[in-house]
N, C-alpha and C positions, 0 to 999 in steps of 0.2 A: 375538463382540463382541468391539474388541480394548480399551476404554478401563471398567474398573471403578471402584466408587465413587468417583469423580470430582467433589470438590465446591468454589467458589471465588467469591466476590463481588467484583469488582470496582466499586468507589465511583467516581462523575464525575472529571473529572482525577486517575486513579490509574491506576501502572502497574502491572504484574500482568507477571511473568517466570514463562515455563514453559522449566525444564530437564531435559531427560532424555536416555537413548540415541536413538538412531537408530534409528528402527522403532520407538519408543513408543509413537506416537499421540498426540502435539503436533499437528504441523499436521491431523492427526484431529479434536481437538481443537477447534481454534478455525474449522476449517471447520461444526462445528456452529451457529458464532455465523449468519452468513448465507446456515445453511440450504443450501449446499449439500450437505451431506449431514444427514438427520435421524435423532435420536437414535431408538434404537426401547426406547428407556427413561430414565426420568427427566426430566429437564427443561430447555430453555434458555431464562432470561429476561434482556427490554431491559427497565427498569423496572417489572418487577415483570409485565410481560407475556410470556407463553408465544411464542417466536419463530415456533408454527404458526400464531398467530392473524393476524399482520402479512400483511397482502398481499408479496410478491418484491419487489416495485419497492418498496416504502414501506422494507421493511427494509432493504433492501440503497442505498438512499440514505443509513442511518444510518455505515453502515461501509465505512471506507475499507483497501484493504490492498496493502501491500508484498511479495511474494514474494519468495522466497529468485530465484527468476528472475524478471528483468524479461519482461514481454511487452509487444513492438513491433506491429501493427498495420498493413498497408499503409495507405498514408498518408503525409500529409509530418505533418514532427513538431509541428507547432499542431494536428492531428488527434489523433492520439495521446496527449496531454497534455490534450487538449479533453474528453477519452472521460471524463473526471475529472465533471466539467459542461459536459453540451453547448451550455449556453446561455451559456458562459463568451466574454469580448470578447479582443479581441489583447491590450490591455492589461492583464489578466490573467492572462493566459497567460506572458505577462512576465515577470510578479510572481511568480509560481507559480514558473518554470526561475527568478528570482535567488535565490531566498529555496533553491530547492535546491542552489542550485550547477551550475545546467547550463546558465544564458546564459552565462555563459564560454567555451564548448566552442562551442555553437549560433551563435551571434557568429560565431565564425570561420568556418562553412560557408557556401557560396558562395550559396544562398538562405537561408538563414537559419532561420525555422521553418516557409519554406515549401520545406525539403527534405524530398525523401521518405525513407521509413525505408528502402527499397529500395534508393536510392541509397545514402544513410548509414549504416545498417545494417552491412555488412559493415565499412565503416572505425569503427564507433564500439567503443571498450573497456566490459568489464562493467562500471567504473565509474559510463561515463556513459549506458548506458542505465539504469542504478539509480536516477542523480539523477533521469530522468528518469520513473521510475515515482514514486520521490517527488513531483518537482514535478504529477506526473495525484493524488496522493493531498492536496496541500496545498490543491489546485484545490478536491478535492473538495470539505473542509471538512467533513468529516463526525464526527460527536460521538467516534464507536469507529473504534480505530485499531488497524489488525492489522500486526504486523511479524514477518512468518516469517520467520529468520535473510536480516536483509537486506544478511549484506554478508559472508556466506559464502565467497564467489568473488571477493573483491577484496583487492588487495592494499593494505599496508599505506598509503601514501597514499591510495588510494579510499575505503578505510575512511572514514577521518578526516575525509574533506570528508564522504562521507554520515551519517555519526554526525553530525556539526555540522549537518544538513540536517533530520535527524531531533530532535534537541533542539526546534530551530523549531514541527517538525512539531507533537509530540506537546503540546508547553503548553497545556494545559486540556480534553484529551482523557483521554477512558478510553483505554489501553492498553494493548495484549498483546503483548508479545513472544515472541518463540520462539528 
């Protein structure tokens, strides 16, 4: 076991920051919340219910994650954003993209939201990919937000744009930031 004797409460709407050296187990700790890993001892509770009692789909619908390295899938930009909420309309996708400051570069692409990620992926900067990841989390509209070093690989200009989007995103959500 990597982590020992760790305990914290995160109240609705509160932001918790996890700080520590590389390899200390911060990402492992937050991975216990959506049950990417199961705790071998102790408990992880959401609304006083052990996460092991939730069906995985139900649990994960309550959680949006913005990872350190954004994950984009084969398909269009709209498909990638819609992965946050499969029933999202095109208008809702654009609203989320605007809130994440992603619409400004997507609207410059020849096919805009219908651009295939493979076509744009090589041409997207780290900051643009991260803004798409934030837009996906905005679209998901989950009550729990996990931010795993979301700006660690960005330049200072991109970092500020992503931070501005994250400030909007975390409003009213329980947020855990690494």
